[in-house]
C-alpha positions, 0 to 999 in steps of 0.5 A: 500500500502506498499513501501519497499526499498532494499539496499545492505550490501555493501552500504558503500564499497567506504567510506573512514572512518566511518564519510563518511559511516555514512553520506551515510547511513543517506542520504538513511534514509533521502530519505526513510523518505521524500518519505514515505517508509514503510520498508528499508531492508538491504540484504547481498552482502558478496562479496562486503562488506568491512569495513562497512557491513550490521550490520553497515548499519542496525544499523545506519538506525535503529538509524536514524529512532528512534525519537531523544528523545528516542535515548539515552535510546534506544541505549546508546553508540555503536561503530557503532554510533560514528559519528551519529552526521553527520546524517541529521534530519529526522523529520518524520511526523505521518502516520495519518497526525497529528502534532507530537506536537499536540493533536491526534499525534502519537509518538514513545515510549519505555517501561521503566518499567512494573508495576502491574495491566496491566500498563506500564511506557512509555517514549515518549518524554514528560517531564516524562515517563507516566503510560499507560494501556498495551493493548496487550494480551501477555504483553509488556516487558521493552525496547519494542518499542510502538506507543503512541497516545496523545489526550491531553497534559495538562493534559496528556491523551494518550494510546498505539495503534496498528499502525506503528510509524512515519518513517520507519521500518528496517530489514535484510533479503536475497534478495529472501525473501524480494522479496517474501513477500506477500506485495512486490507489483511491484518488481523493480530493478534499473540498468543502464542496464535496461529500460530507465525510460521515461514519457510514461513508468512511466505512465504505471507503475503509476497504478501498484505502487499504489498497493505497490512496492519494489525497490532494489538498487546496491552498488557503482561500483557493481550493481545488475546484478554483485551481482546476477551473471546475464548477463546485456543483460537479464535485458534490454529487458523490458519483464516481462515474464522472471523476471530476479532474481525475479524482475518484472522490471529492470529500468534505473532511471537516463537515460543519466547520466552525471557522470560515476557513480551514487552513491546509495544514489543519485539513491535512491532520483532520483528513488523515486522522480519519482516512488512515484508521484501520478497518 
């Protein structure tokens, strides 16, 4: 099962400054971690972009998803990360369920040196970079990210493995491309104009989201219907035959909202808390 989260490049359009914009992106990253999202895709909304666009959003997301012990080496100093100190800690756990500090744990690593005889030195947050066998056929490059499985810390025994690192991946792609992926699963658009998410409706969806899902969100004061240029009436019927804009479902995941506007980062938490419930 793959669970993907789609957010627009205009996510931070109402932010007053870089600190607020960074904090907003950090909350999305926090939600993606809490609810075990596999991939966060930033899709373009050029008509809604203001000062903090898709490049800023994707950079801050990638930085947040990078293990703290690798951030300095992986990112150095960048203008987009000037306010990175306000990002909430993610503390992503291994997808295998193992503890990040224990034996058998999976950790992010970055190749710091390519040596002879098919070996590389990898910084994975231990006291020093460690020399490991390069298991790939094409060869790893300096600066490349890898996942390291540690079987013993004293003495250190580890190997590079072909599995996703703890946390989520980040990409930039058009909305149509993200919805057209083979692993997109159930494609859900969130909008206050969609069907109200009720307990009965959630029960119907439960069996389908277990096979994977992609959930898309709009921006402050600019929802998905406005971004896509479609009539709000066409997304409220609940029919799956027309699939407006390529989605299987349009859902209002905060029905009877008590505020005029539900911020994107608030909608992400509210939506994923419901849709990721086990059957």
